C-alpha positions as CSV (number, residue, x, y, z in Angstrom):
1,M,-19.5,-19.2,-13.9
2,S,-15.7,-18.9,-14.3
3,V,-14.0,-17.7,-17.5
4,I,-10.4,-17.0,-18.6
5,K,-9.7,-13.3,-18.4
6,K,-6.6,-11.4,-19.7
7,I,-5.3,-8.9,-17.3
8,K,-3.3,-6.6,-19.5
9,L,-0.9,-4.4,-17.6
10,P,2.1,-2.4,-18.9
11,Y,4.9,-4.9,-19.4
12,V,2.9,-8.0,-18.4
13,D,-0.1,-9.9,-19.7
14,I,-1.8,-12.4,-17.3
15,D,-4.3,-15.1,-18.2
16,I,-6.3,-16.1,-15.2
17,E,-9.6,-17.7,-14.5
18,C,-12.1,-15.6,-12.6
19,T,-15.9,-15.1,-12.1
20,G,-17.9,-12.6,-14.1
21,K,-16.8,-9.0,-14.6
22,I,-13.9,-7.1,-13.0
23,L,-14.2,-4.2,-10.6
24,L,-11.1,-2.0,-10.3
25,M,-10.7,-0.1,-7.1
26,V,-8.3,2.8,-6.8
27,I,-7.4,3.3,-3.2
28,G,-5.2,5.5,-1.1
29,G,-1.7,4.0,-1.0
30,R,1.1,4.9,-3.4
31,K,-0.4,6.6,-6.4
32,P,0.1,4.9,-9.8
33,E,1.2,7.2,-12.5
34,P,-1.8,8.8,-14.4
35,S,-0.5,7.4,-17.7
36,W,-0.3,3.9,-16.1
37,L,-3.9,4.1,-14.9
38,K,-5.2,5.5,-18.2
39,S,-3.5,2.6,-20.0
40,L,-5.7,-0.1,-18.3
41,S,-8.7,-1.5,-20.1
42,F,-9.2,-5.0,-18.6
43,F,-11.8,-3.9,-16.1
44,D,-15.6,-3.4,-16.5
45,E,-16.0,-0.8,-13.8
46,I,-13.8,1.5,-11.7
47,W,-14.4,2.9,-8.2
48,A,-12.4,5.4,-6.2
49,V,-11.9,4.9,-2.4
50,D,-11.2,8.1,-0.5
51,M,-7.8,9.4,-1.7
52,G,-8.1,7.2,-4.8
53,I,-10.2,10.0,-6.2
54,E,-7.0,12.1,-6.4
55,T,-5.5,9.5,-8.7
56,C,-8.6,9.4,-10.8
57,R,-8.7,13.1,-11.1
58,E,-5.0,13.4,-12.1
59,A,-5.6,10.7,-14.8
60,C,-8.9,12.2,-16.0
61,V,-10.5,8.8,-15.3
62,I,-14.1,9.2,-14.0
63,P,-15.0,6.4,-11.5
64,K,-18.5,4.9,-11.3
65,M,-18.5,5.5,-7.5
66,L,-16.6,7.3,-4.8
67,I,-16.6,5.8,-1.3
68,G,-15.0,7.2,1.9
69,D,-14.9,9.8,4.7
70,G,-12.9,12.4,2.8
71,D,-10.2,12.7,5.5
72,S,-7.2,12.0,3.2
73,S,-8.2,13.6,-0.1
74,S,-8.6,17.2,-1.0
75,P,-11.9,19.0,-1.2
76,E,-11.1,19.9,-4.8
77,A,-10.9,16.2,-5.7
78,W,-14.3,15.5,-4.1
79,E,-15.8,18.6,-5.8
80,W,-14.4,17.3,-9.2
81,A,-16.2,14.0,-8.6
82,V,-19.5,15.8,-7.8
83,E,-19.1,17.9,-10.9
84,K,-18.6,14.7,-13.0
85,N,-21.8,13.3,-11.5
86,V,-20.0,10.5,-9.7
87,P,-22.3,8.8,-7.1
88,V,-20.8,9.5,-3.6
89,R,-21.1,7.3,-0.5
90,K,-19.7,9.5,2.3
91,F,-19.2,8.2,5.8
92,N,-18.4,9.7,9.1
93,K,-14.7,9.8,10.0
94,D,-15.4,8.2,13.4
95,K,-16.1,4.6,12.4
96,D,-14.9,1.1,13.0
97,L,-14.4,-0.1,9.5
98,T,-11.8,1.4,7.1
99,D,-12.9,3.1,3.9
100,F,-11.7,0.1,1.9
101,Q,-13.6,-2.3,4.1
102,L,-16.8,-0.3,3.6
103,A,-16.1,-0.3,-0.2
104,L,-15.7,-4.1,-0.1
105,K,-19.1,-4.4,1.7
106,I,-20.8,-2.2,-0.8
107,A,-19.2,-4.1,-3.7
108,K,-20.4,-7.4,-2.3
109,E,-23.9,-6.1,-2.0
110,E,-24.2,-4.3,-5.3
111,R,-21.7,-6.1,-7.6
112,S,-21.9,-9.6,-6.4
113,D,-21.0,-11.1,-9.8
114,Y,-17.8,-9.1,-10.1
115,S,-14.2,-10.0,-9.2
116,L,-11.9,-7.4,-7.6
117,F,-8.6,-5.9,-8.7
118,L,-6.8,-3.0,-6.8
119,T,-4.4,-0.2,-7.6
120,G,-3.1,2.5,-5.3
121,C,-2.5,-0.1,-2.6
122,F,1.3,-0.4,-2.3
123,G,3.8,1.8,-0.5
124,G,3.2,3.8,2.7
125,R,2.5,2.4,6.1
126,F,2.7,-1.4,6.7
127,D,-0.4,-1.4,8.8
128,H,-2.4,0.0,6.0
129,M,-1.0,-2.4,3.5
130,W,-1.6,-5.4,5.8
131,S,-5.2,-4.3,6.5
132,T,-5.9,-3.9,2.8
133,A,-4.4,-7.3,1.8
134,I,-6.1,-9.3,4.7
135,S,-9.4,-7.5,4.2
136,M,-9.4,-8.3,0.5
137,L,-8.4,-11.9,1.0
138,H,-10.2,-13.0,4.1
139,T,-13.4,-11.0,4.4
140,E,-16.5,-13.0,3.5
141,Q,-18.3,-9.8,2.6
142,A,-16.0,-9.1,-0.3
143,P,-15.8,-9.9,-4.1
144,P,-13.4,-12.6,-5.1
145,P,-9.9,-11.1,-5.3
146,I,-7.8,-11.3,-8.5
147,G,-4.9,-9.1,-7.7
148,M,-3.3,-5.7,-7.2
149,A,-0.7,-3.7,-9.1
150,D,0.9,-0.4,-10.0
151,G,3.9,0.5,-12.2
152,R,6.4,-0.9,-9.7
153,E,4.8,-4.0,-8.1
154,G,2.1,-6.4,-8.6
155,M,0.5,-9.6,-7.2
156,I,-2.0,-12.1,-8.5
157,F,-4.0,-14.2,-6.1
158,L,-4.6,-17.9,-6.7
159,K,-7.1,-20.0,-4.6
160,G,-6.6,-23.6,-5.5
161,P,-7.3,-25.3,-7.7
162,A,-6.1,-22.5,-10.0
163,L,-3.4,-21.4,-12.4
164,A,-2.2,-18.2,-14.1
165,D,0.0,-17.6,-17.1
166,F,2.3,-14.6,-17.2
167,K,4.0,-13.0,-20.3
168,F,6.4,-10.2,-19.4
169,T,7.9,-7.7,-21.8
170,D,10.1,-6.1,-19.2
171,R,12.0,-8.4,-16.8
172,P,11.0,-8.0,-13.1
173,E,13.8,-7.8,-10.6
174,A,12.1,-10.5,-8.5
175,V,9.2,-12.9,-8.5
176,S,7.9,-14.6,-5.4
177,V,5.2,-17.0,-4.2
178,I,3.6,-15.9,-0.9
179,P,1.3,-18.3,1.1
180,F,-1.7,-16.5,2.5
181,S,-3.3,-19.7,4.0
182,E,-1.9,-21.9,6.7
183,R,-0.8,-24.4,4.1
184,C,-0.6,-24.2,0.3
185,S,-0.2,-27.6,-1.4
186,G,0.5,-28.6,-5.0
187,V,2.3,-25.3,-5.8
188,S,4.1,-25.3,-9.1
189,L,6.1,-22.5,-10.7
190,S,7.8,-22.7,-14.1
191,G,9.7,-20.3,-16.3
192,V,12.0,-19.3,-13.4
193,R,15.5,-20.0,-12.2
194,W,14.3,-22.0,-9.2
195,P,11.1,-23.8,-10.3
196,L,8.6,-25.4,-7.9
197,C,6.9,-28.7,-8.6
198,R,3.9,-29.5,-6.5
199,A,5.6,-28.0,-3.4
200,S,4.0,-27.3,0.0
201,L,4.3,-23.8,1.3
202,D,3.5,-22.8,4.9
203,Y,2.2,-19.4,6.0
204,S,4.7,-19.4,8.9
205,K,7.7,-20.1,6.6
206,P,7.4,-18.0,3.4
207,Y,10.8,-19.0,1.8
208,S,9.7,-18.9,-1.8
209,I,10.8,-15.4,-2.5
210,S,13.3,-13.5,-4.7
211,N,13.1,-15.9,-7.7
212,R,14.2,-14.9,-11.2
213,L,12.4,-15.1,-14.5
214,D,14.2,-17.1,-17.2
215,E,15.0,-15.9,-20.7
216,A,11.7,-16.8,-22.2
217,M,10.0,-14.1,-20.1
218,R,7.0,-16.4,-19.5
219,M,5.9,-17.9,-16.2
220,R,3.1,-20.3,-15.1
221,A,1.9,-20.6,-11.5
222,E,-0.4,-23.3,-10.3
223,I,-1.8,-24.3,-6.9
224,E,-3.9,-27.3,-6.0
225,C,-5.1,-26.2,-2.5
226,G,-4.8,-23.1,-0.4
227,L,-4.4,-19.3,-1.2
228,A,-1.2,-17.8,-2.5
229,G,0.0,-14.6,-4.0
230,I,2.2,-14.5,-7.1
231,Y,4.2,-11.3,-6.6
232,W,6.6,-9.4,-8.9
233,E,8.6,-6.2,-8.5
234,W,10.3,-4.0,-11.1
235,G,11.7,-1.5,-8.5
236,I,12.6,2.1,-9.0
237,S,15.2,1.2,-11.7
238,C,12.4,0.0,-14.0
239,R,11.5,2.0,-17.0
240,Q,9.1,4.6,-15.7
241,Q,5.5,5.0,-16.8
242,S,6.3,7.9,-19.1
243,C,6.7,5.5,-22.0
244,Y,3.2,4.0,-21.5
């Protein structure tokens, strides 16, 4: 059963329809600021994936599970998790699946009624970012994806028919619509300088980028068919997380 959830992040509130509870995974990309992570309360459960335990430790946020092979996080962070009685699923370093892909599989098996949100996923190597996004969006053995964010970037996923309402309190430098399926049809975007009205977007021609929010600081995104990401970026010049 789907319900309207409010994803409340620093500087933006998002109303989106999703199924059941929300699982937040902290993974091993660019670390969100500890204060940013501590400010989140929209999720029902939080897991750390390998180096994500470093972020959780720095923020004094105790995850419900730690998954990975331990190759990119410090022994001290893993020891902290054990001291906090966090259940650990440790895997051999020589394996085919990534730590995140293993975490998706476990989540599908044990939290089948949850939807998924990520942090610690931006920045770093392109191959890691691409693997994370495609695994999250196109792996059958994964919870339904909602989005990903940190203090500099964010993206909400819409699989048609779907819509999301955004209320920003700090203006992003850019907003974009990124098609993740071969064709996205019936795409509408309002509250921006260059609105879309039931447009068709192709995976091979992602032109709908670098839009601008209008003065009302509110945006609505809709899609009738296909899978798209609604992306925003504050950039380095944005107010830093110290004021969270």
